[in-house]
FIFI-458634 format. One line per field, with one value per atom (N, C-alpha, C, CB): atom name; y, z, x; chain. Coordinates in Angstrom, 1 decimal, always signed. Glycine has a CB too. Layout:
BEGIN
rofi	(CA, ...)
c2	(Y, ...)
c3	(Z, ...)
c1	(X, ...)
lonu	(A, ...)
end
This chain:
BEGIN
rofi	(N, CA, C, CB, N, CA, C, CB, N, CA, C, CB, N, CA, C, CB, N, CA, C, CB, N, CA, C, CB, N, CA, C, CB, N, CA, C, CB, N, CA, C, CB, N, CA, C, CB, N, CA, C, CB, N, CA, C, CB, N, CA, C, CB, N, CA, C, CB, N, CA, C, CB, N, CA, C, CB, N, CA, C, CB, N, CA, C, CB, N, CA, C, CB, N, CA, C, CB, N, CA, C, CB, N, CA, C, CB, N, CA, C, CB, N, CA, C, CB, N, CA, C, CB, N, CA, C, CB, N, CA, C, CB, N, CA, C, CB, N, CA, C, CB, N, CA, C, CB, N, CA, C, CB, N, CA, C, CB, N, CA, C, CB, N, CA, C, CB, N, CA, C, CB, N, CA, C, CB, N, CA, C, CB, N, CA, C, CB, N, CA, C, CB, N, CA, C, CB, N, CA, C, CB, N, CA, C, CB, N, CA, C, CB, N, CA, C, CB, N, CA, C, CB, N, CA, C, CB, N, CA, C, CB, N, CA, C, CB, N, CA, C, CB, N, CA, C, CB, N, CA, C, CB, N, CA, C, CB, N, CA, C, CB, N, CA, C, CB, N, CA, C, CB, N, CA, C, CB, N, CA, C, CB, N, CA, C, CB, N, CA, C, CB, N, CA, C, CB, N, CA, C, CB, N, CA, C, CB, N, CA, C, CB, N, CA, C, CB, N, CA, C, CB, N, CA, C, CB, N, CA, C, CB, N, CA, C, CB, N, CA, C, CB, N, CA, C, CB, N, CA, C, CB, N, CA, C, CB, N, CA, C, CB, N, CA, C, CB, N, CA, C, CB, N, CA, C, CB, N, CA, C, CB, N, CA, C, CB, N, CA, C, CB, N, CA, C, CB, N, CA, C, CB, N, CA, C, CB, N, CA, C, CB, N, CA, C, CB, N, CA, C, CB, N, CA, C, CB, N, CA, C, CB, N, CA, C, CB, N, CA, C, CB, N, CA, C, CB, N, CA, C, CB, N, CA, C, CB, N, CA, C, CB, N, CA, C, CB, N, CA, C, CB, N, CA, C, CB, N, CA, C, CB, N, CA, C, CB, N, CA, C, CB, N, CA, C, CB, N, CA, C, CB, N, CA, C, CB, N, CA, C, CB, N, CA, C, CB, N, CA, C, CB, N, CA, C, CB, N, CA, C, CB, N, CA, C, CB, N, CA, C, CB, N, CA, C, CB, N, CA, C, CB, N, CA, C, CB, N, CA, C, CB, N, CA, C, CB, N, CA, C, CB, N, CA, C, CB, N, CA, C, CB, N, CA, C, CB, N, CA, C, CB, N, CA, C, CB, N, CA, C, CB, N, CA, C, CB, N, CA, C, CB, N, CA, C, CB, N, CA, C, CB, N, CA, C, CB, N, CA, C, CB, N, CA, C, CB, N, CA, C, CB, N, CA, C, CB, N, CA, C, CB, N, CA, C, CB, N, CA, C, CB, N, CA, C, CB, N, CA, C, CB, N, CA, C, CB, N, CA, C, CB, N, CA, C, CB, N, CA, C, CB, N, CA, C, CB, N, CA, C, CB, N, CA, C, CB, N, CA, C, CB, N, CA, C, CB, N, CA, C, CB, N, CA, C, CB, N, CA, C, CB, N, CA, C, CB, N, CA, C, CB, N, CA, C, CB, N, CA, C, CB, N, CA, C, CB, N, CA, C, CB, N, CA, C, CB, N, CA, C, CB, N, CA, C, CB, N, CA, C, CB, N, CA, C, CB, N, CA, C, CB, N, CA, C, CB, N, CA, C, CB, N, CA, C, CB, N, CA, C, CB, N, CA, C, CB, N, CA, C, CB, N, CA, C, CB, N, CA, C, CB, N, CA, C, CB, N, CA, C, CB, N, CA, C, CB, N, CA, C, CB, N, CA, C, CB, N, CA, C, CB, N, CA, C, CB, N, CA, C, CB, N, CA, C, CB, N, CA, C, CB, N, CA, C, CB, N, CA, C, CB, N, CA, C, CB, N, CA, C, CB, N, CA, C, CB, N, CA, C, CB, N, CA, C, CB)
c2	(+18.3, +17.5, +16.5, +16.6, +16.6, +15.6, +14.4, +15.6, +13.5, +12.0, +11.2, +11.6, +10.4, +9.9, +8.9, +9.1, +8.6, +7.6, +6.3, +7.5, +5.9, +4.7, +4.2, +4.9, +5.2, +5.0, +4.2, +6.3, +4.7, +4.1, +2.7, +5.1, +2.5, +1.2, +0.2, +1.4, +0.8, -0.3, -0.8, +0.2, +0.0, -0.5, -1.4, +0.7, -1.0, -1.9, -3.5, -1.2, -3.3, -4.5, -5.3, -4.1, -4.6, -5.2, -6.0, -4.0, -5.4, -5.9, -7.1, -5.0, -7.0, -8.3, -9.3, -8.1, -9.2, -10.2, -10.7, -9.8, -10.0, -10.5, -11.5, -9.1, -11.1, -11.9, -13.2, -11.1, -12.9, -14.3, -15.2, -14.0, -14.7, -15.5, -16.3, -14.5, -15.5, -16.2, -17.3, -15.3, -17.2, -18.1, -18.8, -19.1, -18.0, -18.7, -18.8, -17.7, -18.2, -18.1, -19.0, -16.9, -20.1, -21.3, -22.0, -22.5, -22.9, -23.3, -24.2, -24.0, -25.0, -26.1, -25.6, -27.5, -24.4, -24.2, -24.1, -22.8, -24.6, -24.8, -25.9, -23.4, -26.6, -27.6, -27.0, -28.1, -25.7, -24.9, -25.3, -23.0, -25.7, -26.0, -25.2, -27.4, -24.1, -23.3, -22.5, -22.4, -22.4, -22.1, -20.4, -22.8, -19.9, -18.4, -18.0, -17.7, -18.7, -18.3, -18.4, -19.1, -19.7, -19.9, -19.0, -21.2, -18.5, -17.5, -16.2, -17.3, -15.8, -14.6, -14.7, -14.4, -16.0, -16.3, -16.3, -17.7, -16.6, -16.8, -15.3, -17.8, -14.3, -12.9, -12.2, -12.3, -12.4, -11.7, -12.2, -11.8, -13.5, -14.1, -13.5, -15.2, -13.3, -12.6, -11.1, -12.9, -10.4, -9.0, -8.9, -8.5, -10.1, -10.0, -10.2, -11.0, -11.0, -11.3, -10.0, -12.5, -9.4, -8.0, -7.0, -7.4, -6.9, -6.2, -6.5, -6.6, -7.7, -8.5, -7.7, -10.3, -7.7, -7.1, -5.5, -7.3, -5.0, -3.6, -3.1, -3.3, -3.8, -3.7, -3.9, -4.7, -4.9, -5.3, -4.1, -6.7, -3.5, -2.5, -1.0, -2.4, -0.9, +0.2, +0.2, +0.4, -1.1, -1.2, -1.1, -2.5, -1.4, -1.4, +0.1, -2.4, +0.7, +2.2, +3.0, +2.7, +2.6, +3.4, +3.0, +3.0, +1.8, +1.2, +1.6, -0.3, +1.6, +1.7, +3.2, +1.4, +4.3, +5.6, +6.0, +6.6, +5.3, +5.7, +4.9, +5.4, +3.8, +3.1, +3.8, +1.6, +4.1, +4.7, +6.0, +4.8, +6.8, +8.1, +8.0, +8.7, +6.8, +6.5, +6.6, +5.3, +6.0, +6.1, +7.4, +4.9, +7.8, +8.8, +10.2, +8.7, +10.4, +11.6, +11.4, +12.2, +11.0, +10.6, +11.7, +10.1, +13.0, +14.1, +14.1, +15.6, +13.9, +13.9, +12.7, +13.9, +11.6, +10.5, +10.7, +9.1, +11.3, +11.5, +12.7, +12.0, +13.7, +14.5, +14.1, +15.2, +13.4, +12.7, +12.0, +11.8, +10.9, +10.3, +10.8, +9.9, +11.9, +12.7, +13.2, +14.1, +14.0, +15.0, +14.0, +15.9, +12.8, +11.7, +11.3, +10.4, +10.8, +10.4, +11.4, +10.2, +12.7, +13.9, +14.0, +15.5, +14.2, +14.4, +13.5, +14.7, +12.2, +11.0, +10.5, +9.8, +11.0, +10.4, +9.0, +10.7, +8.7, +7.3, +7.1, +6.7, +5.9, +5.5, +5.2, +4.3, +5.1, +4.8, +3.4, +4.9, +2.4, +1.0, +1.0, +0.0, +1.7, +1.7, +2.2, +2.4, +3.5, +3.9, +2.9, +4.8, +2.1, +1.2, +0.0, +0.8, -0.4, -1.4, -0.9, -1.8, +0.3, +0.7, +1.0, +2.0, +1.3, +1.5, +0.2, +2.0, -0.9, -2.3, -2.7, -3.2, -2.6, -2.8, -2.3, -2.6, -0.8, -0.2, -0.3, +1.4, -0.3, -0.3, -1.6, +0.3, -2.4, -3.6, -4.8, -3.9, -5.0, -6.1, -6.4, -5.9, -5.2, -5.6, -6.0, -4.3, -5.5, -6.1, -7.4, -5.4, -7.9, -9.1, -10.2, -9.1, -9.8, -10.5, -10.8, -9.9, -9.7, -9.8, -10.7, -8.4, -10.5, -11.5, -12.9, -11.1, -13.0, -14.4, -15.1, -14.6, -14.2, -14.9, -14.6, -14.4, -14.3, -13.8, -14.9, -13.3, -16.2, -17.2, -16.9, -18.7, -16.2, -15.9, -14.7, -15.6, -13.8, -12.6, -12.4, -11.2, -13.3, -13.0, -13.0, -14.1, -13.8, -13.7, -12.0, -14.7, -11.4, -10.1, -9.1, -9.9, -9.5, -8.6, -8.5, -9.0, -9.5, -9.3, -8.3, -10.8, -8.0, -7.1, -5.6, -7.3, -4.9, -3.5, -2.6, -2.8, -3.2, -2.8, -2.5, -3.8, -3.5, -3.5, -2.1, -4.8, -1.9, -0.6, +0.6, -0.5, +0.6, +1.7, +2.2, +1.5, +1.1, +1.4, +1.7, -0.1, +1.1, +1.4, +2.9, +0.3, +3.3, +4.5, +5.6, +4.5, +5.2, +6.2, +6.3, +5.9, +5.5, +5.6, +6.5, +4.0, +6.2, +7.1, +8.6, +6.3, +8.8, +10.1, +10.8, +10.2, +10.1, +10.7, +11.1, +9.8, +10.4, +11.0, +12.2, +10.0, +12.1, +13.4, +14.7, +13.2, +14.4, +15.4, +16.0, +15.0, +15.2, +15.6, +15.9, +14.7, +15.2, +15.5, +16.5, +14.0, +16.2, +17.1, +18.2, +16.5, +17.9, +18.8, +19.1, +20.2, +18.4, +18.8, +17.6, +20.0, +17.3, +16.4, +16.4, +16.3, +17.7, +18.0, +17.6, +19.4, +16.7, +16.1, +16.6, +14.5, +17.8, +18.2, +18.5, +19.4, +18.8, +19.0, +17.9, +19.9, +16.7, +15.5, +14.7, +14.7, +14.6, +13.9, +14.5, +13.2, +16.0, +16.6, +17.8, +17.2, +17.4, +18.4, +19.8, +18.4, +20.0, +21.5, +21.9, +22.5, +21.3, +22.1, +21.7, +21.8, +22.8, +22.5, +21.6, +23.8, +20.3, +19.6, +19.2, +18.3, +18.6, +18.4, +19.1, +17.4, +19.3, +20.3, +19.6, +21.0, +20.2, +19.6, +18.7, +20.4, +18.9, +17.8, +16.5, +18.2, +16.7, +15.5, +14.8, +15.7, +15.5, +14.8, +14.3, +15.8, +14.6, +14.1, +12.8, +15.1, +12.8, +11.4, +10.3, +11.5, +10.9, +9.8, +9.3, +10.3, +10.2, +9.9, +8.8, +11.1, +9.1, +8.0, +6.5, +8.6, +6.6, +5.3, +4.7, +5.5, +5.6, +5.2, +4.6, +6.3, +5.2, +4.7, +3.2, +5.8, +3.2, +1.7, +0.8, +1.6, +1.3, +0.4, -0.2, +1.1, +0.9, +0.4, -0.4, +1.5, -0.4, -1.0, -2.4, +0.1, -2.5, -3.6, -5.0, -3.6, -5.5, -6.6, -7.1, -6.5, -5.8, -6.0, -6.1, -4.8, -5.4, -5.3, -6.7, -4.2, -7.1, -8.3, -9.6, -8.4, -9.6, -10.4, -10.7, -10.2, -9.6, -9.6, -10.4, -8.0, -10.4, -11.0, -12.6, -10.1, -13.0, -14.6, -15.2, -15.2)
c3	(+4.9, +3.8, +4.8, +2.7, +4.3, +5.1, +4.9, +4.7, +5.8, +5.8, +4.6, +7.1, +3.8, +2.5, +3.1, +1.5, +2.3, +2.5, +2.6, +1.5, +2.0, +2.2, +3.8, +1.6, +4.6, +6.0, +6.6, +6.6, +6.2, +6.8, +6.0, +6.2, +4.8, +4.1, +4.5, +2.6, +4.8, +5.3, +6.9, +5.4, +7.6, +8.8, +8.7, +9.6, +7.7, +7.5, +7.0, +6.5, +6.2, +5.5, +6.5, +4.4, +7.6, +8.6, +9.5, +9.4, +9.9, +10.7, +10.2, +10.8, +8.9, +8.2, +8.3, +6.5, +7.7, +7.7, +8.9, +7.2, +10.0, +11.4, +12.0, +12.4, +11.7, +12.1, +11.4, +11.8, +10.1, +9.3, +9.4, +7.9, +9.6, +9.9, +11.3, +10.1, +12.2, +13.5, +13.5, +14.6, +12.6, +12.3, +13.8, +11.2, +14.9, +16.2, +16.3, +17.4, +15.5, +15.7, +14.9, +15.4, +14.5, +13.8, +15.0, +13.0, +14.7, +15.8, +16.8, +15.3, +16.1, +16.8, +17.2, +15.8, +17.0, +17.3, +18.9, +16.7, +19.1, +20.4, +21.3, +21.2, +20.6, +21.5, +22.1, +22.5, +21.9, +22.8, +22.0, +22.9, +22.9, +22.3, +23.1, +22.3, +23.7, +24.6, +23.5, +25.7, +23.5, +22.5, +22.5, +22.8, +23.8, +23.8, +22.9, +25.5, +23.2, +22.5, +21.1, +22.9, +20.7, +19.3, +18.4, +19.3, +19.4, +18.7, +18.6, +19.3, +19.4, +19.3, +18.3, +20.6, +18.0, +17.1, +15.6, +17.5, +15.7, +14.3, +13.8, +14.5, +14.7, +14.5, +13.9, +15.6, +14.8, +14.4, +13.2, +15.3, +12.7, +11.5, +10.3, +11.6, +10.6, +9.5, +9.4, +9.7, +10.4, +10.3, +9.5, +11.9, +9.8, +9.1, +7.8, +9.7, +7.5, +5.9, +5.1, +5.8, +5.8, +5.5, +5.2, +6.8, +6.3, +6.4, +4.8, +7.9, +4.9, +3.6, +2.4, +3.3, +2.3, +1.0, +0.7, +1.0, +1.9, +2.0, +1.7, +3.5, +2.3, +2.3, +0.8, +3.4, +0.0, -1.5, -2.2, -2.0, -1.9, -2.6, -2.5, -2.1, -1.3, -1.0, -1.5, +0.4, -1.3, -1.8, -3.4, -1.4, -4.2, -5.4, -6.0, -6.0, -5.1, -5.3, -5.0, -4.7, -4.3, -4.0, -5.1, -2.7, -5.4, -6.4, -7.7, -6.3, -8.3, -9.8, -10.0, -10.0, -9.3, -9.8, -9.8, -8.8, -8.7, -8.6, -9.6, -7.3, -10.0, -10.9, -12.2, -10.9, -12.6, -13.8, -13.9, -14.2, -12.9, -12.9, -13.6, -11.3, -13.4, -14.0, -15.5, -13.6, -16.2, -17.3, -18.2, -17.5, -17.5, -18.1, -17.6, -17.8, -16.4, -15.9, -15.4, -14.7, -16.3, -15.8, -15.2, -16.9, -15.5, -14.8, -13.4, -15.6, -13.2, -11.8, -11.0, -11.7, -11.5, -10.7, -10.5, -11.4, -11.6, -11.6, -10.3, -13.0, -10.4, -9.3, -7.8, -9.5, -7.6, -6.4, -5.8, -6.6, -6.9, -6.7, -6.2, -7.6, -7.0, -6.9, -5.5, -8.1, -5.2, -4.0, -2.8, -4.0, -2.8, -1.8, -1.3, -2.4, -2.6, -2.4, -1.7, -3.8, -2.2, -1.6, -0.1, -2.4, +0.1, +1.5, +2.5, +1.6, +2.0, +3.0, +2.8, +2.6, +2.0, +1.7, +1.4, +2.8, +0.6, +0.1, -1.4, +0.5, -1.7, -3.1, -4.0, -3.0, -5.2, -6.0, -5.9, -7.3, -5.6, -5.3, -3.9, -5.1, -2.9, -1.7, -1.9, -0.7, -2.8, -3.1, -3.6, -4.0, -4.5, -5.3, -4.6, -6.5, -3.6, -2.7, -1.5, -2.0, -1.2, -0.2, -1.0, +0.7, -2.3, -3.2, -3.4, -4.6, -3.6, -3.7, -2.5, -3.8, -1.2, -0.1, +0.3, +0.6, +0.0, +0.4, -0.8, +0.9, -2.0, -3.2, -3.7, -4.3, -4.1, -4.8, -4.1, -5.5, -3.0, -2.1, -1.5, -1.1, -0.9, -0.4, -1.5, +0.5, -2.6, -3.7, -4.0, -4.9, -4.2, -4.7, -3.4, -5.2, -2.2, -1.1, -1.0, +0.0, -1.1, -0.9, -2.1, -0.7, -3.2, -4.3, -4.1, -5.6, -3.5, -3.2, -2.1, -2.8, -1.3, -0.1, -0.4, +1.4, -1.7, -1.9, -1.6, -3.4, -1.6, -1.2, +0.3, -1.2, +1.0, +2.4, +2.4, +3.5, +1.5, +1.6, +0.4, +1.7, -0.7, -2.0, -1.7, -3.0, -0.8, -0.8, -0.5, +0.3, +0.4, +0.8, -0.1, +2.0, -1.0, -2.1, -3.2, -2.7, -3.2, -4.2, -3.7, -4.6, -2.3, -1.9, -2.1, -0.4, -2.5, -2.8, -1.3, -3.8, -0.2, +1.1, +1.2, +2.1, +0.7, +0.8, +0.0, +0.4, -1.1, -1.9, -1.2, -3.0, -0.6, +0.1, +1.1, +0.7, +1.9, +3.3, +2.5, +4.7, +1.5, +1.3, +0.7, +0.3, +0.0, -0.5, +0.5, -1.4, +1.5, +2.6, +3.4, +3.6, +3.6, +4.3, +3.3, +4.5, +2.1, +1.2, +1.2, -0.3, +1.1, +1.1, +2.4, +0.7, +3.5, +4.7, +4.9, +5.9, +4.4, +4.5, +3.8, +4.1, +2.5, +1.7, +2.3, +0.3, +3.0, +3.7, +4.9, +4.1, +5.6, +6.7, +6.9, +7.6, +5.7, +5.9, +4.7, +5.8, +3.5, +2.5, +2.3, +1.2, +2.6, +2.5, +1.0, +3.4, +0.0, -1.3, -2.3, -1.5, -3.5, -4.3, -4.9, -5.0, -5.2, -5.6, -4.6, -5.9, -4.8, -3.7, -3.9, -3.7, -4.6, -4.8, -3.4, -5.8, -2.5, -1.1, -0.5, -0.2, -0.8, -0.1, -0.8, +0.1, -2.1, -2.9, -3.7, -3.7, -3.8, -4.8, -3.8, -6.2, -2.6, -1.6, -1.7, -1.9, -2.0, -2.3, -3.6, -1.4, -4.5, -5.6, -6.7, -6.3, -7.5, -8.4, -9.6, -9.0, -9.5, -10.6, -11.6, -9.9, -10.9, -11.5, -11.3, -11.4, -12.3, -12.3, -11.9, -13.9, -11.9, -11.2, -11.9, -10.7, -13.5, -14.3, -14.4, -15.8, -14.3, -14.0, -12.8, -13.9, -11.8, -10.4, -10.5, -9.1, -11.2, -11.4, -12.3, -11.7, -13.2, -13.9, -13.0, -15.1, -12.2, -11.3, -10.2, -10.5, -9.7, -9.0, -9.7, -8.9, -10.8, -11.8, -11.8, -13.6, -11.8, -11.7, -10.1, -12.3, -9.1, -7.9, -7.8, -7.0, -8.3, -8.3, -8.9, -9.3, -10.0, -10.7, -9.6, -12.0, -8.9, -8.1, -6.8, -7.6, -6.5, -5.4, -5.9, -4.8, -7.1, -7.7, -8.5, -8.6, -8.6, -9.5, -9.1, -9.5, -7.9, -7.4, -7.6, -6.0, -7.1, -7.1, -8.6, -6.4, -9.6, -10.8, -11.5, -11.3, -11.4, -11.9, -11.3, -11.5, -10.0, -9.7, -10.3, -8.5, -10.8, -11.6, -12.9, -12.0, -13.5, -14.8, -14.8, -15.8, -13.5, -13.7, -13.5, -12.7)
c1	(+9.3, +8.7, +7.7, +10.0, +6.4, +5.4, +5.8, +3.9, +5.3, +5.3, +4.7, +4.6, +5.3, +4.7, +3.5, +6.0, +2.6, +1.6, +2.2, +0.6, +3.3, +4.0, +4.1, +5.5, +4.4, +4.4, +3.2, +4.5, +2.2, +0.6, +0.6, -1.0, +0.9, +0.8, +1.7, +0.9, +3.1, +4.0, +3.5, +5.6, +2.8, +2.3, +1.1, +2.0, +0.3, -0.7, -0.1, -1.6, +0.8, +1.4, +2.0, +2.5, +2.9, +3.6, +2.6, +4.5, +1.5, +0.5, -0.1, -0.5, -0.3, -0.9, +0.1, -1.3, +1.3, +2.3, +2.5, +3.4, +2.6, +3.0, +1.8, +3.2, +0.6, -0.6, -0.7, -2.0, -0.3, -0.4, +0.7, -0.7, +1.9, +3.2, +3.1, +4.6, +2.3, +2.1, +1.2, +1.7, +0.2, -0.7, -1.3, +0.1, -1.3, -1.6, -3.2, -0.9, -3.9, -5.4, -6.0, -6.0, -5.5, -6.1, -6.9, -4.9, -7.9, -8.7, -7.9, -9.9, -7.0, -6.3, -4.8, -6.4, -4.4, -3.0, -2.7, -2.5, -1.6, -1.0, -1.9, -1.0, -2.9, -3.5, -4.6, -2.5, -5.0, -5.9, -7.4, -5.6, -8.4, -9.6, -10.6, -9.8, -10.3, -11.3, -12.0, -10.6, -13.2, -14.1, -14.1, -15.7, -13.8, -13.8, -12.4, -13.6, -11.4, -10.1, -10.2, -9.0, -10.8, -11.1, -12.1, -11.6, -13.0, -13.8, -13.1, -15.2, -12.3, -11.4, -10.5, -10.6, -9.9, -8.9, -9.5, -8.2, -10.7, -11.5, -11.9, -13.0, -12.2, -12.4, -11.3, -12.8, -10.1, -8.9, -8.4, -7.9, -8.6, -8.4, -9.1, -8.8, -10.6, -11.2, -11.0, -12.6, -10.6, -10.1, -8.7, -10.0, -8.1, -6.7, -6.9, -5.7, -7.8, -8.1, -8.5, -9.2, -9.5, -10.0, -8.7, -10.8, -7.9, -6.9, -5.7, -6.3, -5.8, -4.9, -5.4, -5.2, -6.8, -7.4, -7.3, -8.9, -7.3, -7.2, -5.6, -7.7, -4.8, -3.4, -2.9, -2.7, -3.4, -3.1, -3.5, -3.9, -4.8, -5.2, -4.5, -6.5, -4.0, -3.2, -1.8, -3.2, -1.2, +0.1, +0.1, +0.8, -1.0, -0.8, -1.1, -1.6, -2.0, -2.1, -1.1, -3.0, -0.1, +1.2, +2.1, +1.9, +2.3, +3.4, +3.0, +3.6, +1.9, +1.4, +1.8, -0.2, +1.6, +1.8, +3.4, +0.9, +4.0, +5.4, +6.3, +5.9, +5.9, +6.6, +6.3, +6.2, +4.9, +4.7, +5.4, +3.3, +5.5, +6.2, +7.8, +6.3, +8.4, +9.6, +9.5, +10.2, +8.4, +8.4, +7.6, +8.0, +6.5, +5.8, +6.4, +4.2, +6.9, +7.6, +9.0, +6.9, +9.7, +11.3, +11.8, +12.3, +11.8, +12.6, +11.9, +12.6, +10.6, +10.2, +10.8, +8.8, +10.8, +11.4, +12.9, +11.3, +13.6, +14.9, +15.2, +15.4, +14.4, +14.4, +14.4, +13.6, +13.2, +13.2, +14.3, +12.4, +14.8, +15.9, +17.2, +16.2, +17.3, +18.7, +18.7, +18.8, +17.4, +17.3, +17.4, +15.7, +16.8, +16.8, +18.2, +16.1, +18.9, +20.3, +21.1, +20.9, +21.0, +21.8, +21.4, +21.5, +19.9, +19.7, +19.9, +18.5, +19.7, +20.0, +21.4, +18.9, +22.3, +23.5, +23.6, +24.2, +22.9, +22.9, +23.0, +21.7, +23.5, +23.8, +22.5, +24.8, +22.6, +21.5, +21.0, +21.9, +22.1, +21.9, +20.8, +23.5, +21.4, +20.5, +19.2, +21.2, +19.1, +17.9, +16.7, +18.1, +17.3, +16.6, +16.2, +17.3, +17.1, +16.8, +15.6, +18.2, +15.7, +14.5, +13.3, +14.9, +13.5, +12.3, +11.5, +12.8, +12.5, +11.8, +11.0, +12.9, +11.7, +11.2, +10.0, +11.8, +9.8, +8.5, +7.5, +8.8, +7.8, +6.8, +6.4, +7.3, +7.5, +7.4, +7.1, +8.4, +7.9, +7.7, +6.5, +8.4, +5.8, +4.4, +3.2, +3.8, +3.4, +2.6, +2.9, +2.7, +4.1, +4.4, +4.1, +6.1, +4.4, +4.0, +2.6, +4.4, +1.8, +0.3, -0.2, -0.4, +0.3, +0.0, +0.3, +0.6, +1.4, +1.6, +0.6, +3.1, +0.3, -0.7, -1.9, -0.4, -2.4, -3.7, -4.8, -3.9, -4.5, -5.5, -6.1, -4.9, -5.1, -5.8, -6.8, -4.7, -6.6, -7.5, -8.4, -6.8, -8.2, -8.9, -10.6, -8.6, -11.1, -12.5, -12.9, -13.1, -12.1, -12.3, -12.0, -11.6, -11.1, -10.8, -11.7, -9.6, -12.8, -13.7, -14.8, -14.2, -14.8, -15.8, -15.5, -16.1, -16.6, -16.3, -15.9, -17.8, -16.3, -15.9, -14.5, -16.3, -13.4, -12.2, -11.7, -11.8, -12.3, -12.1, -12.3, -13.0, -13.5, -13.9, -13.0, -15.2, -12.6, -11.8, -10.3, -11.7, -9.8, -8.6, -8.3, -8.1, -9.6, -9.8, -9.8, -10.9, -10.7, -10.8, -9.6, -12.0, -8.8, -7.6, -6.7, -7.1, -6.4, -5.7, -6.3, -5.7, -7.8, -8.2, -8.0, -9.5, -8.1, -8.0, -6.4, -8.6, -5.4, -4.1, -4.0, -3.0, -4.5, -4.3, -5.1, -4.9, -6.2, -6.9, -6.2, -8.1, -5.4, -4.9, -3.3, -5.2, -2.8, -1.2, -0.6, -0.4, -1.0, -0.6, -1.7, -0.2, -2.9, -4.1, -4.2, -4.0, -3.6, -3.8, -3.5, -2.8, -4.2, -3.8, -2.5, -4.6, -2.1, -0.6, +0.4, -0.5, +1.1, +2.0, +3.5, +2.0, +3.7, +5.0, +5.6, +5.2, +4.9, +5.6, +5.8, +4.9, +5.2, +5.7, +6.8, +4.5, +6.7, +7.5, +8.6, +6.7, +8.5, +9.4, +10.1, +8.6, +10.1, +10.8, +10.3, +12.3, +9.2, +8.7, +8.8, +9.4, +9.6, +9.8, +8.6, +11.5, +8.4, +7.2, +7.6, +6.5, +7.8, +8.3, +7.0, +9.0, +5.8, +4.8, +3.6, +4.6, +2.9, +1.7, +0.4, +1.5, -0.7, -1.9, -2.4, -2.9, -2.3, -2.8, -2.0, -3.1, -0.6, +0.2, -0.1, +1.5, -0.4, -0.7, -2.1, -0.5, -3.1, -4.2, -4.3, -5.0, -3.2, -3.0, -2.4, -2.2, -1.5, -1.1, -2.1, +0.1, -3.0, -4.1, -4.9, -4.8, -5.1, -6.0, -5.2, -6.0, -4.1, -3.4, -3.4, -1.9, -3.5, -3.6, -5.0, -3.2, -5.9, -7.4, -7.5, -8.5, -6.9, -6.7, -6.3, -5.4, -5.1, -4.6, -5.5, -3.5, -6.3, -7.4, -8.4, -8.1, -8.7, -9.9, -9.6, -10.6, -8.3, -7.7, -8.3, -6.0, -8.0, -8.5, -10.0, -8.1, -10.9, -12.3, -12.6, -13.1, -12.2, -12.6, -12.4, -12.0, -11.0, -10.6, -11.5, -9.0, -11.9, -12.6, -14.2, -12.5, -14.6, -15.9, -15.9, -16.3, -14.7, -14.6, -14.1, -13.6, -14.1, -13.9, -15.1, -13.0)
lonu	(A, A, A, A, A, A, A, A, A, A, A, A, A, A, A, A, A, A, A, A, A, A, A, A, A, A, A, A, A, A, A, A, A, A, A, A, A, A, A, A, A, A, A, A, A, A, A, A, A, A, A, A, A, A, A, A, A, A, A, A, A, A, A, A, A, A, A, A, A, A, A, A, A, A, A, A, A, A, A, A, A, A, A, A, A, A, A, A, A, A, A, A, A, A, A, A, A, A, A, A, A, A, A, A, A, A, A, A, A, A, A, A, A, A, A, A, A, A, A, A, A, A, A, A, A, A, A, A, A, A, A, A, A, A, A, A, A, A, A, A, A, A, A, A, A, A, A, A, A, A, A, A, A, A, A, A, A, A, A, A, A, A, A, A, A, A, A, A, A, A, A, A, A, A, A, A, A, A, A, A, A, A, A, A, A, A, A, A, A, A, A, A, A, A, A, A, A, A, A, A, A, A, A, A, A, A, A, A, A, A, A, A, A, A, A, A, A, A, A, A, A, A, A, A, A, A, A, A, A, A, A, A, A, A, A, A, A, A, A, A, A, A, A, A, A, A, A, A, A, A, A, A, A, A, A, A, A, A, A, A, A, A, A, A, A, A, A, A, A, A, A, A, A, A, A, A, A, A, A, A, A, A, A, A, A, A, A, A, A, A, A, A, A, A, A, A, A, A, A, A, A, A, A, A, A, A, A, A, A, A, A, A, A, A, A, A, A, A, A, A, A, A, A, A, A, A, A, A, A, A, A, A, A, A, A, A, A, A, A, A, A, A, A, A, A, A, A, A, A, A, A, A, A, A, A, A, A, A, A, A, A, A, A, A, A, A, A, A, A, A, A, A, A, A, A, A, A, A, A, A, A, A, A, A, A, A, A, A, A, A, A, A, A, A, A, A, A, A, A, A, A, A, A, A, A, A, A, A, A, A, A, A, A, A, A, A, A, A, A, A, A, A, A, A, A, A, A, A, A, A, A, A, A, A, A, A, A, A, A, A, A, A, A, A, A, A, A, A, A, A, A, A, A, A, A, A, A, A, A, A, A, A, A, A, A, A, A, A, A, A, A, A, A, A, A, A, A, A, A, A, A, A, A, A, A, A, A, A, A, A, A, A, A, A, A, A, A, A, A, A, A, A, A, A, A, A, A, A, A, A, A, A, A, A, A, A, A, A, A, A, A, A, A, A, A, A, A, A, A, A, A, A, A, A, A, A, A, A, A, A, A, A, A, A, A, A, A, A, A, A, A, A, A, A, A, A, A, A, A, A, A, A, A, A, A, A, A, A, A, A, A, A, A, A, A, A, A, A, A, A, A, A, A, A, A, A, A, A, A, A, A, A, A, A, A, A, A, A, A, A, A, A, A, A, A, A, A, A, A, A, A, A, A, A, A, A, A, A, A, A, A, A, A, A, A, A, A, A, A, A, A, A, A, A, A, A, A, A, A, A, A, A, A, A, A, A, A, A, A, A, A, A, A, A, A, A, A, A, A, A, A, A, A, A, A, A, A, A, A, A, A, A, A, A, A, A, A, A, A, A, A, A, A, A, A, A, A, A, A, A, A, A, A, A, A, A, A, A, A, A, A, A, A, A, A, A, A, A, A, A, A, A, A, A, A, A, A, A, A, A, A, A, A, A, A, A, A, A, A, A, A, A, A, A, A, A)
end
């Protein structure tokens, strides 16, 4: 089984949250007034804000298709859940907790701190970067948009047309913040 995209998304999320929670790059933190350190801190803060926008896009692009799969393709989500429970020897409750941590929590957290990154979320560049990261993962890891090998343990559960519909939901996740910012 290939590594899921969620590992990349969680790495971005943890990097963003760690830098944000330290909040050590504000101009007056720790009483440091050194211009060089303040400039470096300002650049890191700006990059982290952009990372926040990209992370929100990718988090939503991961969560939306998976949670939609439970509704539109319940046989596929049940297959994944049952196979994962058996392979990892875990309960349904533990599976759902892990699912919450890797799919739902990043979206909720990023939405809660959106004032930190929302300016960058309005930029088309955050969409391009998040889609590029997702696309590069598809090109180099599964090497196909049909992700049965990654998420269905190699079993042919979903056909190409079904995967395309899930990819469309992922696309909506990538562009959601950018498009909603245009209507305000």
